[in-house]
C-alpha positions as a Markdown table, in Angstrom:
| # | Residue | x | y | z |
|---|---|---|---|---|
| 1 | Met | 84.4 | 91.5 | 76.9 |
| 2 | Gly | 83.4 | 89.9 | 73.6 |
| 3 | Thr | 84.5 | 91.0 | 70.1 |
| 4 | Trp | 81.2 | 92.9 | 69.5 |
| 5 | Gln | 81.8 | 95.0 | 72.6 |
| 6 | Tyr | 85.2 | 96.1 | 71.5 |
| 7 | Leu | 83.9 | 96.9 | 68.1 |
| 8 | Leu | 81.0 | 98.9 | 69.7 |
| 9 | Leu | 83.5 | 100.8 | 71.9 |
| 10 | Ala | 85.6 | 101.6 | 68.8 |
| 11 | Val | 82.7 | 102.8 | 66.7 |
| 12 | Val | 81.2 | 104.9 | 69.5 |
| 13 | Gly | 84.7 | 106.3 | 70.3 |
| 14 | Val | 85.1 | 107.6 | 66.8 |
| 15 | Leu | 81.6 | 109.1 | 66.8 |
| 16 | Val | 82.2 | 110.7 | 70.2 |
| 17 | Gly | 85.4 | 112.1 | 69.0 |
| 18 | Ile | 83.6 | 113.8 | 66.2 |
| 19 | Val | 81.0 | 115.1 | 68.6 |
| 20 | Asn | 83.7 | 116.5 | 70.9 |
| 21 | Val | 85.5 | 118.3 | 68.1 |
| 22 | Met | 82.3 | 120.0 | 66.9 |
| 23 | Ala | 80.5 | 120.8 | 70.2 |
| 24 | Gly | 81.9 | 119.0 | 73.2 |
| 25 | Gly | 79.9 | 116.7 | 75.5 |
| 26 | Gly | 81.0 | 113.4 | 74.3 |
| 27 | Ser | 81.2 | 112.1 | 77.9 |
| 28 | Phe | 77.4 | 112.2 | 77.8 |
| 29 | Leu | 77.7 | 109.2 | 75.5 |
| 30 | Thr | 80.8 | 107.3 | 76.6 |
| 31 | Ile | 80.1 | 106.9 | 80.4 |
| 32 | Pro | 76.7 | 105.3 | 79.9 |
| 33 | Leu | 78.1 | 103.1 | 77.2 |
| 34 | Met | 80.9 | 101.8 | 79.4 |
| 35 | Ile | 78.4 | 101.2 | 82.3 |
| 36 | Phe | 76.1 | 99.4 | 79.9 |
| 37 | Leu | 79.1 | 97.2 | 78.9 |
| 38 | Gly | 79.7 | 96.2 | 82.5 |
| 39 | Leu | 82.2 | 98.7 | 83.9 |
| 40 | Ser | 81.4 | 100.1 | 87.3 |
| 41 | Pro | 80.5 | 103.8 | 87.3 |
| 42 | Ala | 83.7 | 104.7 | 89.1 |
| 43 | Ala | 85.8 | 102.8 | 86.5 |
| 44 | Ala | 83.8 | 104.3 | 83.6 |
| 45 | Asn | 84.4 | 107.8 | 85.0 |
| 46 | Gly | 88.1 | 107.2 | 85.6 |
| 47 | Thr | 88.6 | 105.8 | 82.1 |
| 48 | Asn | 86.8 | 108.8 | 80.7 |
| 49 | Arg | 89.0 | 111.2 | 82.7 |
| 50 | Val | 92.1 | 109.6 | 81.2 |
| 51 | Ala | 90.7 | 110.2 | 77.7 |
| 52 | Leu | 89.9 | 113.8 | 78.5 |
| 53 | Leu | 93.4 | 114.4 | 79.8 |
| 54 | Ala | 94.7 | 113.0 | 76.4 |
| 55 | Gln | 92.5 | 115.4 | 74.5 |
| 56 | Asn | 93.7 | 118.5 | 76.3 |
């Protein structure tokens, strides 16, 4: 992945964190973004599950 992709993930990660705190449903944004950046759907879902475990 290029530098711009890491930067995009960081920016969207912060925004999704704000959305999750206020209303939930941040996975609606993170999974499609990770698939757009080249992860397989299974890897994107698994990565998102790890993040959800860290939030609980």
